[in-house]
N, C-alpha and C positions, 0 to 999 in steps of 0.2 A: 349586893347596889350598884357597886362599880361594872360591873359586867355587865349588866341591864342599858347604862344609859350608854359605854360607850357601844356596845350592841345596837341601838340604836340611834346612835350617829352614823355606824355602819352603815346603817342599812335608809336610812336620810340621804347622803352620801351615793350608794350606790344608785336612787334613786334619781338623782340632781346631774347623776355621769348619765344615763340612757334620758334622760331630758332636756338640761340645758345647750345650749348653744356652745361653737369653740367662742376664744376670745376673739377679734377682731386683728389683724397682720398690717392692713391698713392703718398709715400714722396722719394720713393727709395728701394733697392730689400730688399724685407721683411720688408719693415715698411711700411703701410699703414691705415688707420680707415675703420674697417666693414661699413657699413651706409646700412648696404643691407635690416636690420627693417622699414627707411624710404619711408614712401608715402610719393614720388618726384609728385606722381600726383594729391594731395592733397595737396602737398603744394602749387603747381602751382594752384589752385582754387583761391586763394582768390588773384586776380590782377586787377587792373584796377579799376574799382565802386566796387566788392565787396572784396577791402583791407580792411581788421580788420583793425584798429587802433582809440581807442577814448580817447576820456578828461579822462574818469574813469578808462583806465589801462596805462596810460602814463605820466604822473603830471609833473609840470615845476616849482619851486618857485624857485623866483630869489626875493636878497630885488629890490625898488621900483628904483634906475640907471641903472639897467641891461632892455634892451629890448627882451621883450617874443614875438612875430610872430608864423608865420603861413605862410610858402611861397609864399601863393598866394596873400600878404597881401606888400609884400618882392617889390620894384620895375624892372621893365626891367633889368639896369643893374646889381643891385643886381644877380635876379635869374643866367645872362648869365657866373657871377665871381665867383659866388660859390657854385649851384645845383650839377654842375658836372664836378668840377675841379683837384679834388682828388682821390673820386669813382665815375668810367664809368661805366656806365650800359651793354656799348660792353664787361667786361673781362669774364661777363658770367652768366648761367642762371638764380642765384640765387640772384648778385646781380642787373641785370635786375629787377627781382619785388619789388624790393625797389621800384623803379621806376614811377614804374606803375600804383602809385598815387599820382605826386607832392606837391597836394596840399593837404595831410594831415603833410606832411612833416615840421620840427617847427624848428624854427631861433632861434640863444640865440648872443646879442651883448653886448658884453662888450666896452662901450663907453673909449675913449684916456685919459690914468688916473687915471680910475678908481682904488678904492682903494677900499677896504670895506670888515668886522668882520666875514661876517657868509660865509656860503657856499651857491652858489647854487646848488638844490637838483633837482634831474632826477631822479622818479621813473618808473619802469615800471612791474605791476603786473599780466602778464598774468591769463587771464580768459575765454577767450575760445579757441577752435583748435588750430589756429595760429592765430599771432597777428605779424605783421611788422611794426618797429621805424627808424624813417630817421631822422638824426637831423643834424644840420649846425652849428657849433660855431664860432662864431667874437671875436675874441680877440684883440682889437684895442692897438698901441703903446700907449706904457706905461701906461696898464690897469695887475692889481693883478687878478686873478682868482682864487676859491677852488671850485671844482664841485663833487660830491657826487653824484651816481648815485648806486641806491638799484633797482632789477632784481631777484624777483619772479613769483608764477605762483600755478596755482590752478593743482586740478586734471585733469580738462579738457586740460587744458591746453599744448599741446603735440609740436609747434616750435616757436620759438620765431628767428625772424630775427631783425638784426638792423648793423644800420652805424651808424657813425661817421663819421663826416669832420669836422676839429679842423683849426682853421688856426690864427694863432698866427705872432703878428704883433714886430714891433720892438718894442728890450725892456719892449718886454710885458713877464710877469709871472703864469706861469698854473699850478696846478694840480687836473689830474682826478683819481679819486676814483673811483674805481668799487667795490661793491659787492654783486656775484652773489649767491644765496641759491633759483634757483626754484629747483621743485621738480625731483622727481628722472624718470619721466617718458617725463619729456621734451627735446627737442633733442633744440640746441642751438643757432644761426651760427651772431657772432661777427667780425664786419669790422671796425677798427679805426683808421686813415690814418689822419695824423697832419704836416701840412706845417711850417716850423716854421724858421721866420726871422735873421736880424743880432741883434745880440747883447738876441734874445730871447729863453724861456728860457720852457721847457713841459718837465710835471714827468705823467707819467701814474702807477697808485698804483693797481692792481689787486688782489682783496680778489674771488677764486674761490674755491666753494666748493656742489656748485649742480649742477643739470643737470645730465641727464645720460649721455647724451654726447655733450659737451661743446666746440664747433672751437669756439678760440679764435684768430688771425690777425690783430697787430700791425703795422703797417707801418710810420716812421717819416722822413722827406723832409727837411734835414737841409740845409738851401738853403742859408744864411747868414753868414756875420764868425762872430765868436763865440759864434753860433745859435747852444742851448744842450738840446741832445735829454736824456732824463732818465726810461727807463721801472724794473717795480719790480710790479714781478708774482705770487704771493704766493700760494700752495691749498694742497687741506686736498680729497685724493678719498678713495673711502670703493667700496662693493657691485662687479658691475660691471661698473663701471662709467670709462668714457674714455673723458681727456683732448686733445685737439689734440691745439696745442699751436703753433706760428707763428709768431716771433718779426722781425722784419728789422730798420734797421739804415742805411740808407742813407746819405751818406756826401757825397753833389752838392759843396760844397764852400770851401775854403780856412778856416783853425784856428776852424774848428768843432768839440766838443764834444758829446760821447753817453756813455751809460754804457745800455747795458738789463743784466736782471738777476732773474732767475726765481729760486724761492724754495723749497720743499715740504716732503712730505709724504703720502705712498701708500700703505691701507693694504687692505681684502679682494684678487677682486682677478682685480682692478680695474687698469689702465696703464695709461700714458701723453705719449704723441707724441710729440718730444719738436725741434722745427727746430730755431734758432737763425740765421741771418744773418745782417753781413757787409759789406756792401759794400761805398766804399773810389773811389770815380771818378780819373778822371786824375788827373787831374788839384786843386783836392783839398788839398793842402799839407798843413803841422803842422795838419794832424788830427788827437783827438786821440776817441777812439775809443775801450771796451771792453765787452765780453761777456760771462758768467758763469750763469751754471745750475746743479743745485742740486738735490738730489731725493732720500730719504728712505724708502728704501721698507721695509715692515712690517707684510710679509706675502709670505708663497714658488711662488704664486700664481701671484702678484704683481709685475707691470712690466714697465719702463722704455726703451724706443727709442731718444736715443737724437743726432741730427746731428749741430753742427759751422759749421757755417761756411766764409768764408775772403774771401771777392774780392774785392782786391787792385790795385787800376789799378796806383796807385808810391811809389815811397820808402820812401818820406821824409814825415813819415805818424809813431803810437804806434798804437800797436792792436794785442788783445788776444782774444784767445776765450780757454772753455774749459768743461766738463759736470765732474760731481761727482757724480758715484751714487755707494750707500750703504743699511747697517744695522745697526741695532740699534749696541752700542760700547756695547760689553760686559766689557770689562771692567766699563766700563759709569755704566753700569746693575748693577754689580757689588757691587761696591760701595752706587748704593741709599738702596739697597736690603739688604748691609750688615748693615747699619742705622735703619732697622724697617722695613722699606717700602716695600709691596706687589710690584710681577713682573710687575703689568699690572699698577700698579699706578709709579713707577718707569720709565716706557715704554714711560705713558706718558710725565712726567717730563721731556724727554728728548726732547720726540716731539716738546711739549711749548717751552723749548729753542729754538729748531731750529725754527721754525715758527714764535713767538713773533718780533724779528728784521726785521723782516719782514712787518710786519701786523702793526708794529709800524711806518709804513714810510706812512699811511695814515693821511694824515694832516686834520685830526679832534682826538677829544680823545677818544668822544660816539662813532661817526661811530668806533675806536679801538678797541672797550669794545663789541660793536657788533661782530664783528668781532670774535673775542675774545669766547664769549659765543656761537657763530656759532660753531668751529671748537669744545671747549670742549665734545657739545651735539652733535656732531657724536661720537665721540674717547665714548662717553661712548655709541652710541650707538653698537660699536663692541666692550662691553666689558670693556673698559678701564673704571677705577673708577677714 
């Protein structure tokens, strides 16, 4: 029965890849991502039995109390409940391609009331031209979990395509940390979606430094009273990197709360496209939600486009949104230089001071230090001491 269900999902997804259009990369007047360099014909070569994902490239290590399996090892009820609930292959061609090999979907289950002091580690190291990854994470009621994901790539890895479906049940707490440090030849597409139930909390912390093009789409659905979602995105761009970020919080129940925060620095001709969307359903009274984006432009050719959106359908809410785009403060720079520091070193200190508070949102000290070192190395690569 399981084999027949997965085969049905596979064939449906293959048909959708052949018929659905690509998602739009135009986000408003004068705002969009140039994806003309992406060879989508090659991108979709790896569907069905040709999907490239293997244990050598996608590894999950977890405490013994955590269940780690493939979707093909789960029962029919689990597959129907979780495999396509948050992300559907019917949405667009890119997402559909990830469902053409459901047998490769990885499953993580944190049992009820489980708490442990070490993180679950997810490592994706792309070595093939195209690598697909689809993960379902179920954190059962009362459980607490910390997840650390690290994405890297070799020069041979041109495309990474990933979805994370995260189900956070009542009274559960999850922190999902991502360190993205792919090579600058890689185009990376990531969709993360979370269902957050009553009295549950999810926190996404994304540290982005690599990839030529990084599309990161995060959506949280707050589905029970006192559900909470927090998103922190920190980025540092150089050369012609493009960060394409879309964060969304859906308040679908009363007394829910959320925050979306992005902060980063851009050098050379790097660019960020940022959308932050707060949606409050008509009956979701007493909801609290905030969104803020900050970008520091370190060169004349760096660019930031930000579109914060509020879609509020009742009056009994507290919501705010905003974006701040600027350059290094001349007074701060002068002060540091007056203390004997070079201009380059002074600029680095200012950038570090801006980014480190977000890096320190990562819930593991070793992962924090790794990100700080990655960012410092990038600063050195553009001539900063």
